C-alpha positions, 0 to 999 in steps of 0.5 A: 581680431580676425577669426580665420575661416570659422565654422558655423559653430565657431562664428556663432560662439564668437557672435554670442561673446560679442553680444554678451559683452554688449548686453552686459555693458562690458565695452569701455566707455566711449567705445563700441564693439563690432562684429563683421563677416568679411566677404573673402573666400574664407568668410573670416569674422572680424571683431573690433573695438571702435572709438565712438558711438554707433551711427544707430545709437539712440542718444538723448541730448541733455536739455533737448526736449523729445518730440511727442509722436501721436498714437493716432493720426487725427486732424493731421497737418495739411502736409501730412494729410497730403502724404497720407492721401497720395499712394505714390508717396511713402511706398512701403509696408502698411505698418511702416507707412502708418508709423512714418506718418505719425512721426511726420505728424509729431515733427510737423506739430512740434515745428509749428509750435516752435514757430517754423513753417511746414509747407509742401514741396512738389516732387518731380514725376520721375521721383514718384513710385507707383 
């Protein structure tokens, strides 16, 4: 469905309807509803029903264990410690960097527990951020 040249109030109204349908699980099984502003002259709003899950959906697969993410970075894996100590890697806001390191620590610990080897890989100078 395309809402042609909606006013700000009309666009808000339709967005609220779509958000209501999502929150109340009113979308048919195996589908998702999407709203998108079209970047044409009129600024039309497109609302569509799509098959399948959204790429950002959180899907828990049956029988696949979750990876534990630590709350604090204590005794980090050597690869995680190297990332933490290198200011040219993971250049992002402080809280995102902290969370990323915790997730990497959880992944490294779980991979090691399952018998995989976690090793550092050199990064070319032109790929580093300073």
